[in-house]
N, CA, C and O atoms as a DFTB+ gen file, in Angstrom:
620 C
 N C O
     1  1      -4.062       4.289     -18.141
     2  2      -4.862       5.000     -18.907
     3  2      -6.325       4.809     -18.092
     4  3      -6.634       3.949     -17.267
     5  1      -7.142       5.976     -18.656
     6  2      -8.776       6.002     -17.790
     7  2      -9.620       5.856     -19.062
     8  3      -9.462       6.410     -20.149
     9  1     -10.692       4.850     -18.611
    10  2     -11.976       5.247     -19.294
    11  2     -13.263       5.239     -18.881
    12  3     -13.842       4.361     -18.241
    13  1     -13.577       6.019     -19.188
    14  2     -13.231       7.203     -20.963
    15  2     -12.771       8.224     -20.300
    16  3     -13.301       8.448     -19.212
    17  1     -12.026       8.830     -20.614
    18  2     -11.328      10.028     -20.801
    19  2     -11.834      11.168     -20.394
    20  3     -11.273      11.833     -19.523
    21  1     -12.789      11.483     -20.886
    22  2     -13.796      12.911     -20.396
    23  2     -14.673      12.485     -20.538
    24  3     -14.846      11.593     -21.368
    25  1     -16.093      13.216     -19.357
    26  2     -17.236      12.901     -19.032
    27  2     -17.518      14.595     -19.297
    28  3     -16.911      15.657     -19.154
    29  1     -19.159      13.992     -19.886
    30  2     -19.602      15.816     -20.146
    31  2     -20.563      15.876     -18.400
    32  3     -21.147      15.024     -17.730
    33  1     -20.354      17.011     -18.273
    34  2     -21.087      17.026     -16.903
    35  2     -21.778      18.522     -16.737
    36  3     -21.062      19.515     -16.858
    37  1     -22.817      18.617     -16.530
    38  2     -23.531      19.786     -16.142
    39  2     -23.538      20.314     -14.769
    40  3     -23.388      19.599     -13.778
    41  1     -23.712      21.559     -14.740
    42  2     -24.196      22.053     -13.536
    43  2     -24.146      23.423     -13.372
    44  3     -24.221      24.070     -14.417
    45  1     -24.046      23.996     -12.410
    46  2     -24.025      25.701     -11.620
    47  2     -23.061      26.105     -12.533
    48  3     -22.347      25.166     -12.884
    49  1     -22.711      27.482     -13.189
    50  2     -21.980      28.260     -14.422
    51  2     -20.860      28.279     -12.947
    52  3     -19.779      27.758     -13.221
    53  1     -20.944      28.692     -11.752
    54  2     -19.727      29.078     -11.210
    55  2     -18.447      27.987     -10.705
    56  3     -17.247      28.179     -10.507
    57  1     -19.564      26.425     -10.574
    58  2     -18.816      25.286     -10.306
    59  2     -17.779      24.487     -11.136
    60  3     -16.697      23.951     -10.893
    61  1     -18.959      24.710     -12.745
    62  2     -18.304      24.187     -13.337
    63  2     -16.727      24.998     -14.297
    64  3     -16.054      24.345     -15.095
    65  1     -16.457      26.428     -13.959
    66  2     -15.747      27.060     -14.145
    67  2     -14.283      26.729     -13.492
    68  3     -13.096      26.811     -13.808
    69  1     -15.086      26.307     -12.392
    70  2     -13.566      25.873     -11.327
    71  2     -13.390      24.401     -11.464
    72  3     -12.873      23.711     -10.587
    73  1     -13.913      23.872     -12.785
    74  2     -13.845      22.976     -12.735
    75  2     -12.759      21.927     -13.614
    76  3     -13.186      21.303     -14.585
    77  1     -11.539      21.825     -13.235
    78  2     -10.592      21.214     -13.913
    79  2     -10.145      19.853     -14.638
    80  3      -9.582      19.599     -15.702
    81  1     -10.825      18.843     -13.219
    82  2     -10.251      17.619     -13.609
    83  2     -11.327      17.101     -12.428
    84  3     -11.843      17.776     -11.537
    85  1     -11.474      15.814     -12.695
    86  2     -12.138      15.083     -11.841
    87  2     -11.234      14.315     -10.973
    88  3     -10.190      13.821     -11.399
    89  1     -11.715      14.194      -9.513
    90  2     -11.050      13.456      -8.811
    91  2     -11.818      11.955      -8.427
    92  3     -12.840      11.819      -7.753
    93  1     -10.877      10.730      -9.167
    94  2     -11.214       9.451      -8.854
    95  2     -10.616       8.796      -7.954
    96  3     -10.388       7.586      -7.978
    97  1     -10.328       9.566      -7.107
    98  2     -10.079       8.576      -5.420
    99  2      -8.386       8.258      -6.000
   100  3      -7.841       8.545      -7.066
   101  1      -7.918       7.593      -4.855
   102  2      -6.587       6.820      -5.187
   103  2      -6.255       5.716      -4.970
   104  3      -6.619       5.197      -3.914
   105  1      -5.381       4.928      -5.981
   106  2      -5.329       3.056      -5.711
   107  2      -3.942       3.071      -4.568
   108  3      -2.943       3.760      -4.361
   109  1      -4.589       1.879      -4.021
   110  2      -3.365       1.448      -3.165
   111  2      -2.637       0.354      -3.950
   112  3      -3.115      -0.642      -4.493
   113  1      -1.143       0.848      -3.871
   114  2      -0.269       0.161      -4.641
   115  2       0.024      -1.272      -3.545
   116  3       1.023      -1.897      -3.898
   117  1      -0.491      -1.694      -2.648
   118  2      -0.116      -2.942      -1.981
   119  2      -1.408      -4.115      -2.726
   120  3      -1.403      -5.346      -2.736
   121  1      -2.289      -3.269      -3.218
   122  2      -3.259      -4.429      -3.960
   123  2      -3.068      -4.365      -5.340
   124  3      -4.053      -4.769      -5.957
   125  1      -1.761      -3.845      -6.317
   126  2      -1.681      -3.907      -7.755
   127  2      -0.639      -5.309      -7.462
   128  3      -0.104      -5.778      -6.458
   129  1      -0.683      -5.693      -8.999
   130  2      -0.263      -6.440      -9.406
   131  2       0.618      -5.873     -10.572
   132  3       0.811      -4.657     -10.577
   133  1       1.247      -6.752     -11.698
   134  2       1.913      -6.113     -13.234
   135  2       1.196      -5.374     -14.083
   136  3       1.571      -4.292     -14.536
   137  1      -0.052      -6.025     -14.377
   138  2      -1.613      -5.563     -14.893
   139  2      -2.538      -5.633     -14.239
   140  3      -2.938      -6.620     -13.622
   141  1      -3.226      -4.048     -14.324
   142  2      -4.603      -4.281     -13.365
   143  2      -5.400      -3.455     -13.967
   144  3      -5.066      -2.363     -14.425
   145  1      -6.599      -3.988     -13.995
   146  2      -7.971      -2.952     -14.218
   147  2      -8.440      -2.918     -12.822
   148  3      -8.543      -3.855     -12.031
   149  1      -8.647      -1.945     -12.698
   150  2      -9.847      -1.243     -11.775
   151  2     -11.048      -0.228     -11.602
   152  3     -10.896       0.985     -11.454
   153  1     -11.767      -0.620     -11.626
   154  2     -12.844       0.052     -11.260
   155  2     -13.315       1.581     -10.265
   156  3     -13.566       1.487      -9.064
   157  1     -13.338       2.182     -10.606
   158  2     -13.524       3.705      -9.807
   159  2     -15.077       4.242      -9.966
   160  3     -15.692       4.291     -11.032
   161  1     -15.590       4.647      -8.623
   162  2     -16.779       5.331      -8.582
   163  2     -16.556       6.754      -8.968
   164  3     -15.588       7.421      -8.603
   165  1     -17.729       7.252      -9.892
   166  2     -17.143       8.907     -10.565
   167  2     -18.401       9.353      -9.245
   168  3     -19.418       8.698      -9.020
   169  1     -17.999      10.554      -8.552
   170  2     -18.932      10.828      -7.624
   171  2     -18.168      12.346      -7.797
   172  3     -16.973      12.641      -7.812
   173  1     -19.544      13.267      -7.934
   174  2     -20.099      14.496      -8.256
   175  2     -20.575      14.866      -6.894
   176  3     -21.379      14.204      -6.239
   177  1     -19.680      16.633      -6.306
   178  2     -21.015      16.983      -5.707
   179  2     -21.551      18.031      -6.313
   180  3     -21.391      18.352      -7.490
   181  1     -22.361      18.709      -5.285
   182  2     -22.742      20.054      -5.524
   183  2     -23.853      20.047      -6.482
   184  3     -24.788      19.266      -6.306
   185  1     -23.826      20.981      -7.642
   186  2     -24.851      21.135      -8.467
   187  2     -24.551      20.231     -10.120
   188  3     -25.309      20.082     -11.078
   189  1     -23.182      19.784      -9.901
   190  2     -22.909      19.006     -10.794
   191  2     -23.045      17.444     -11.292
   192  3     -22.680      16.474     -10.627
   193  1     -23.650      17.397     -12.609
   194  2     -24.542      15.838     -13.103
   195  2     -23.560      15.698     -14.113
   196  3     -22.969      16.405     -14.928
   197  1     -23.625      14.199     -13.653
   198  2     -22.952      13.452     -15.181
   199  2     -24.147      13.131     -16.453
   200  3     -25.046      12.301     -16.316
   201  1     -23.987      13.784     -17.414
   202  2     -24.614      13.476     -18.846
   203  2     -24.675      12.152     -19.334
   204  3     -25.530      11.707     -20.101
   205  1     -23.725      11.558     -18.848
   206  2     -23.940      10.633     -19.582
   207  2     -23.970       8.998     -19.102
   208  3     -23.852       7.908     -19.661
   209  1     -24.182       9.464     -17.832
   210  2     -25.349       8.768     -16.526
   211  2     -23.967       7.249     -16.497
   212  3     -24.155       6.053     -16.723
   213  1     -22.580       8.033     -16.101
   214  2     -22.002       6.662     -15.985
   215  2     -21.926       6.972     -14.604
   216  3     -22.161       8.041     -14.040
   217  1     -21.397       5.380     -13.934
   218  2     -21.207       5.521     -12.576
   219  2     -19.429       5.035     -11.876
   220  3     -18.860       4.840     -10.802
   221  1     -19.163       5.039     -13.383
   222  2     -17.747       4.092     -13.043
   223  2     -16.862       4.616     -14.181
   224  3     -17.213       4.859     -15.336
   225  1     -15.021       4.808     -13.352
   226  2     -14.168       4.730     -14.417
   227  2     -13.582       3.543     -14.596
   228  3     -13.958       2.790     -13.697
   229  1     -12.707       2.924     -15.458
   230  2     -12.199       2.310     -15.503
   231  2     -10.329       2.531     -16.038
   232  3      -9.862       2.798     -17.146
   233  1      -9.639       2.277     -14.689
   234  2      -8.300       2.566     -14.664
   235  2      -7.399       1.108     -15.112
   236  3      -7.371       0.054     -14.477
   237  1      -6.854       1.356     -16.109
   238  2      -5.639       0.380     -16.598
   239  2      -4.188       0.829     -16.266
   240  3      -3.701       1.925     -16.544
   241  1      -3.668      -0.054     -15.717
   242  2      -2.136       0.271     -14.946
   243  2      -1.489      -1.123     -15.403
   244  3      -1.947      -2.264     -15.338
   245  1       0.067      -0.506     -16.018
   246  2       0.413      -1.588     -16.333
   247  2       1.574      -1.011     -15.878
   248  3       2.074      -0.006     -16.383
   249  1       2.133      -1.769     -14.701
   250  2       3.934      -1.222     -14.436
   251  2       4.749      -1.850     -15.114
   252  3       5.020      -3.031     -14.899
   253  1       5.431      -0.913     -16.341
   254  2       6.199      -1.356     -17.142
   255  2       7.598      -0.784     -16.722
   256  3       7.758       0.309     -16.178
   257  1       8.585      -1.672     -17.050
   258  2       9.934      -1.966     -16.837
   259  2      10.016      -2.473     -15.201
   260  3      11.041      -2.250     -14.557
   261  1       8.982      -3.092     -14.660
   262  2       9.189      -3.366     -13.340
   263  2       8.957      -4.776     -13.268
   264  3       8.270      -5.276     -14.159
   265  1       9.456      -5.569     -12.275
   266  2       9.232      -7.319     -12.101
   267  2       8.959      -7.605     -10.719
   268  3       9.503      -6.872      -9.894
   269  1       8.341      -8.379     -10.380
   270  2       7.787      -8.929      -9.197
   271  2       9.369      -9.937      -8.888
   272  3      10.293     -10.103      -9.684
   273  1       9.234     -10.503      -7.412
   274  2      10.075     -10.988      -7.135
   275  2       9.519     -11.777      -5.405
   276  3       8.763     -10.946      -4.901
   277  1       9.616     -12.629      -4.747
   278  2       9.243     -13.175      -3.843
   279  2      10.497     -13.018      -3.041
   280  3      11.500     -13.465      -3.597
   281  1      10.727     -12.299      -1.450
   282  2      11.691     -12.825      -1.024
   283  2      11.913     -13.054       0.526
   284  3      10.805     -13.201       1.040
   285  1      12.730     -13.124       1.285
   286  2      12.489     -13.408       2.636
   287  2      13.876     -12.454       3.608
   288  3      14.959     -12.075       3.161
   289  1      13.426     -12.320       4.748
   290  2      14.033     -11.443       5.223
   291  2      13.929     -12.216       6.875
   292  3      13.089     -12.929       7.423
   293  1      15.553     -11.509       7.372
   294  2      15.786     -12.186       8.456
   295  2      15.950     -11.233       9.799
   296  3      16.111     -11.480      10.994
   297  1      15.809      -9.789       8.863
   298  2      16.117      -8.403       9.310
   299  2      14.700      -7.618       9.971
   300  3      13.929      -6.701       9.686
   301  1      14.872      -8.391      10.783
   302  2      13.215      -7.741      11.784
   303  2      13.774      -7.183      12.925
   304  3      14.675      -7.650      13.621
   305  1      12.903      -5.701      13.113
   306  2      13.442      -5.036      14.103
   307  2      12.261      -4.286      15.016
   308  3      11.195      -4.686      14.548
   309  1      12.023      -3.452      16.018
   310  2      11.206      -3.391      16.396
   311  2      11.606      -1.830      16.749
   312  3      12.676      -1.222      16.749
   313  1      10.104      -1.431      17.082
   314  2      10.551       0.418      17.431
   315  2       9.415       0.947      18.357
   316  3       8.368       0.302      18.414
   317  1       9.557       2.012      19.038
   318  2       9.070       2.248      20.192
   319  2       8.695       1.661      21.161
   320  3       7.872       2.336      21.779
   321  1       8.889       0.764      21.583
   322  2       9.089       0.250      22.742
   323  2       8.770       1.186      23.634
   324  3       9.041       2.386      23.644
   325  1       7.883       0.214      24.735
   326  2       7.702       1.686      26.173
   327  2       8.413       1.464      26.959
   328  3       8.182       0.290      27.247
   329  1       9.377       1.898      27.705
   330  2      10.330       1.899      28.502
   331  2       9.798       0.835      29.464
   332  3       8.658       0.453      29.728
   333  1      11.255       0.417      29.984
   334  2      11.136      -0.739      31.236
   335  2      10.550      -2.155      30.358
   336  3      10.201      -3.122      31.035
   337  1      10.478      -2.216      29.166
   338  2       9.875      -3.718      28.638
   339  2      11.121      -4.076      27.757
   340  3      11.982      -3.336      27.282
   341  1      10.898      -5.944      27.655
   342  2      11.913      -6.037      26.709
   343  2      11.216      -7.012      25.612
   344  3      10.406      -7.857      25.994
   345  1      11.476      -6.904      24.543
   346  2      10.888      -7.827      23.512
   347  2      11.482      -8.769      22.818
   348  3      12.452      -8.246      22.269
   349  1      11.416      -9.824      22.565
   350  2      12.398     -11.271      22.294
   351  2      11.360     -11.492      20.884
   352  3      10.144     -11.397      21.050
   353  1      11.903     -11.781      19.549
   354  2      11.381     -11.958      18.351
   355  2      11.527     -13.466      18.466
   356  3      12.569     -14.112      18.359
   357  1      10.112     -13.982      18.738
   358  2       9.987     -15.450      17.726
   359  2      10.223     -15.876      17.227
   360  3      10.844     -16.938      17.283
   361  1       9.603     -14.874      15.854
   362  2       9.262     -14.945      14.325
   363  2      10.939     -14.858      13.986
   364  3      11.289     -13.679      14.024
   365  1      12.013     -15.735      13.681
   366  2      13.316     -15.043      13.013
   367  2      13.593     -14.680      11.568
   368  3      14.682     -14.231      11.210
   369  1      12.190     -14.967      10.442
   370  2      12.224     -14.182       9.400
   371  2      11.044     -14.446       8.782
   372  3      10.316     -15.433       8.889
   373  1      10.903     -13.261       7.987
   374  2       9.782     -13.473       7.125
   375  2       9.476     -13.702       5.970
   376  3       9.949     -12.895       5.170
   377  1       8.545     -14.906       5.339
   378  2       8.967     -15.670       4.410
   379  2       7.835     -14.904       3.205
   380  3       6.852     -14.268       3.585
   381  1       8.215     -15.119       1.566
   382  2       7.262     -14.614       0.707
   383  2       6.847     -13.360       1.022
   384  3       5.656     -13.125       1.224
   385  1       8.016     -12.207       1.113
   386  2       7.150     -10.714       0.834
   387  2       7.640     -10.489      -0.523
   388  3       8.742     -10.551      -1.069
   389  1       6.588     -10.240      -0.841
   390  2       5.926      -9.354      -2.678
   391  2       6.520      -8.854      -2.761
   392  3       6.224      -7.802      -2.194
   393  1       7.679      -8.807      -3.298
   394  2       8.775      -7.189      -3.697
   395  2       8.125      -6.860      -5.441
   396  3       7.741      -7.660      -6.294
   397  1       8.190      -5.804      -5.458
   398  2       8.027      -4.611      -7.193
   399  2       9.117      -4.135      -7.172
   400  3       9.791      -3.980      -6.154
   401  1       9.442      -3.833      -8.321
   402  2      11.051      -2.906      -8.273
   403  2      11.465      -2.933      -9.851
   404  3      10.819      -3.352     -10.812
   405  1      12.858      -2.301      -9.787
   406  2      12.986      -2.473     -11.499
   407  2      13.216      -3.404     -11.906
   408  3      13.603      -4.255     -11.105
   409  1      13.117      -3.769     -13.326
   410  2      12.914      -5.279     -13.755
   411  2      14.659      -5.397     -13.933
   412  3      15.259      -6.468     -13.844
   413  1      15.111      -4.486     -14.116
   414  2      16.732      -4.190     -14.878
   415  2      17.897      -4.866     -13.535
   416  3      19.021      -5.350     -13.673
   417  1      17.184      -4.677     -12.448
   418  2      17.579      -4.743     -11.016
   419  2      17.135      -6.221     -10.199
   420  3      17.710      -6.577      -9.171
   421  1      16.055      -6.980     -10.820
   422  2      15.400      -7.556      -9.734
   423  2      16.027      -8.892      -9.662
   424  3      15.418      -9.712      -8.975
   425  1      17.357      -9.360     -10.355
   426  2      18.052     -10.536     -10.695
   427  2      18.813     -10.837      -8.697
   428  3      18.899     -11.831      -7.976
   429  1      19.216      -9.273      -8.528
   430  2      19.858      -9.084      -7.258
   431  2      18.905      -7.677      -6.425
   432  3      19.084      -6.460      -6.384
   433  1      17.877      -8.597      -5.850
   434  2      17.046      -7.848      -5.316
   435  2      17.871      -7.334      -3.720
   436  3      18.730      -7.968      -3.107
   437  1      17.073      -5.592      -3.250
   438  2      17.647      -5.409      -2.317
   439  2      17.372      -5.928      -0.824
   440  3      16.296      -6.508      -0.673
   441  1      18.016      -5.825       0.048
   442  2      17.737      -6.259       1.212
   443  2      16.419      -5.518       2.228
   444  3      16.537      -4.409       2.748
   445  1      15.109      -6.461       2.368
   446  2      14.613      -5.862       3.013
   447  2      14.290      -5.532       4.567
   448  3      14.937      -6.272       5.309
   449  1      13.788      -4.978       4.979
   450  2      13.583      -4.922       6.721
   451  2      12.364      -4.823       6.980
   452  3      11.504      -4.066       6.529
   453  1      12.305      -6.071       8.148
   454  2      10.702      -5.957       8.726
   455  2      10.506      -5.207      10.107
   456  3      10.916      -5.584      11.205
   457  1       9.945      -4.311       9.874
   458  2       9.800      -3.107      11.465
   459  2       8.124      -3.208      11.976
   460  3       7.045      -3.039      11.408
   461  1       8.391      -3.438      12.835
   462  2       7.523      -3.834      14.286
   463  2       7.283      -2.598      15.142
   464  3       7.937      -2.461      16.176
   465  1       6.096      -1.402      14.652
   466  2       5.737      -0.244      15.198
   467  2       4.943      -0.697      16.219
   468  3       3.793      -1.042      15.944
   469  1       5.570      -0.796      17.985
   470  2       4.980      -1.239      19.159
   471  2       4.076      -0.134      19.595
   472  3       3.298      -0.387      20.514
   473  1       4.072       0.919      19.122
   474  2       3.292       2.188      19.497
   475  2       2.162       1.878      18.833
   476  3       1.144       2.307      19.375
   477  1       2.016       1.292      17.869
   478  2       0.835       0.866      17.203
   479  2       0.388      -0.688      17.760
   480  3      -0.823      -0.859      17.902
   481  1       0.897      -1.326      17.941
   482  2       0.247      -2.767      18.737
   483  2       1.124      -3.253      19.653
   484  3       1.863      -4.223      19.487
   485  1       1.023      -2.466      20.772
   486  2       1.866      -3.030      22.303
   487  2       0.195      -3.272      22.970
   488  3      -0.861      -2.649      23.072
   489  1       0.756      -4.547      23.303
   490  2      -0.328      -5.369      24.170
   491  2       0.151      -5.466      25.615
   492  3      -0.495      -6.276      26.280
   493  1       1.057      -4.880      26.209
   494  2       1.731      -5.501      27.368
   495  2       2.287      -6.809      27.325
   496  3       2.756      -7.305      26.301
   497  1       2.235      -7.371      28.435
   498  2       3.451      -8.388      28.310
   499  2       2.568      -9.307      28.156
   500  3       1.339      -9.243      28.109
   501  1       3.568     -10.506      28.052
   502  2       2.797     -11.973      26.947
   503  2       3.038     -12.093      25.606
   504  3       3.469     -11.054      25.107
   505  1       2.882     -13.166      24.733
   506  2       3.600     -13.601      23.319
   507  2       2.171     -12.909      22.641
   508  3       1.135     -13.072      23.286
   509  1       2.116     -12.242      21.520
   510  2       1.395     -12.130      20.912
   511  2       1.903     -12.029      19.289
   512  3       3.098     -11.979      18.998
   513  1       0.849     -12.007      18.314
   514  2       1.398     -12.316      17.292
   515  2       1.355     -10.513      16.422
   516  3       0.355     -10.114      17.018
   517  1       1.636      -9.665      15.773
   518  2       1.779      -8.523      15.363
   519  2       1.967      -7.660      13.672
   520  3       2.796      -8.298      13.024
   521  1       1.661      -6.971      13.215
   522  2       1.425      -6.399      12.152
   523  2       3.329      -6.186      12.216
   524  3       3.976      -6.097      13.259
   525  1       3.829      -6.152      10.976
   526  2       5.363      -6.335      10.350
   527  2       5.172      -5.165       8.807
   528  3       4.638      -5.465       7.739
   529  1       5.719      -4.016       9.137
   530  2       6.006      -3.221       7.794
   531  2       7.161      -3.667       7.282
   532  3       8.132      -4.006       7.958
   533  1       7.083      -3.681       5.897
   534  2       8.345      -4.068       5.069
   535  2       9.093      -2.822       4.615
   536  3       8.509      -2.322       3.654
   537  1       9.991      -2.267       4.910
   538  2      10.813      -1.226       4.579
   539  2      11.972      -1.671       3.260
   540  3      12.477      -2.794       3.252
   541  1      12.195      -0.955       2.517
   542  2      13.224      -1.264       1.319
   543  2      13.226      -0.159       0.626
   544  3      12.346       0.695       0.522
   545  1      14.454      -0.236       0.074
   546  2      15.248       1.179      -0.799
   547  2      13.607       1.927      -1.586
   548  3      12.480       1.447      -1.460
   549  1      13.951       3.058      -2.284
   550  2      13.295       3.635      -2.778
   551  2      13.317       3.167      -4.335
   552  3      14.274       2.438      -4.596
   553  1      12.415       3.459      -5.451
   554  2      12.219       2.700      -6.379
   555  2      11.350       1.032      -6.424
   556  3      10.907       0.490      -7.437
   557  1      11.305       0.516      -5.050
   558  2      11.014      -0.819      -4.444
   559  2       9.880      -0.662      -3.820
   560  3       9.632       0.358      -3.177
   561  1       9.112      -1.596      -3.933
   562  2       7.715      -1.637      -2.649
   563  2       7.453      -2.995      -2.653
   564  3       7.695      -3.800      -3.553
   565  1       6.856      -3.215      -1.401
   566  2       6.934      -4.537      -0.909
   567  2       5.001      -4.229      -0.922
   568  3       4.502      -3.104      -0.897
   569  1       4.152      -5.644      -0.971
   570  2       2.963      -5.778      -1.062
   571  2       2.814      -6.784      -0.111
   572  3       3.735      -7.497       0.288
   573  1       1.329      -6.857       0.353
   574  2       1.059      -8.027       1.087
   575  2       0.849      -7.481       3.008
   576  3       1.091      -6.417       3.578
   577  1       0.368      -8.647       3.437
   578  2       0.422      -8.210       5.195
   579  2       1.054      -9.633       5.846
   580  3       0.755     -10.813       5.664
   581  1       2.293      -8.824       6.879
   582  2       3.053     -10.036       6.914
   583  2       2.819      -9.398       8.513
   584  3       2.653      -8.249       8.920
   585  1       2.899     -10.851       9.257
   586  2       3.024     -11.034      10.526
   587  2       4.112     -11.241      11.111
   588  3       5.054     -11.534      10.374
   589  1       4.367     -11.167      12.580
   590  2       5.811     -12.182      13.442
   591  2       4.942     -12.258      14.796
   592  3       4.071     -11.513      15.246
   593  1       5.389     -13.179      15.160
   594  2       5.086     -13.312      17.012
   595  2       6.091     -13.100      17.932
   596  3       7.132     -13.682      17.630
   597  1       6.135     -12.346      19.136
   598  2       6.419     -11.075      20.111
   599  2       6.705     -11.915      21.106
   600  3       5.897     -12.839      21.189
   601  1       7.664     -11.925      21.980
   602  2       7.182     -12.095      23.886
   603  2       7.647     -10.887      24.127
   604  3       8.612     -10.361      23.572
   605  1       6.713     -10.266      25.268
   606  2       7.033      -9.020      25.937
   607  2       7.262      -9.063      27.179
   608  3       6.326      -9.017      27.977
   609  1       8.390      -9.149      27.532
   610  2       9.296      -9.166      29.082
   611  2       8.989      -7.533      29.725
   612  3       8.930      -6.471      29.107
   613  1       8.838      -7.783      31.082
   614  2       9.050      -6.537      31.772
   615  2      10.793      -6.736      32.156
   616  3      11.330      -7.771      32.551
   617  1      11.387      -5.512      31.919
   618  2      12.582      -5.510      32.361
   619  2      13.061      -5.719      33.168
   620  3      14.283      -5.582      33.214
């Protein structure tokens, strides 16, 4: 739900006629919990003026029929390794993956896969820490930031 649901806006007639909704931005599901209250700024362009002089709206999000569970995965893989290199995973598992999904299926959550995309984090040979994205089946999502240590060598 959004509060307020309606705003009184004034402006040029042409702009008002073309305005059917107000875009308040995007909500990042990586930052959600089961219940959320998010403040979003009201941004008006052109000649539009907010007659109520409100600068924000409040968005309440309740993820109904959704549960969370922290899981672990040992399924970690690398992608986009440049030719001529070999990667050894030093990190053997990712712990504490915060998983969201259908509450009636969270007793047996799906397997999560950790993906290390080396096209975004390749730093040459050596040992370093890289970000891991978590892949889960649709209707599930993982939140949080995950890292792994790899060792890169020439082949």
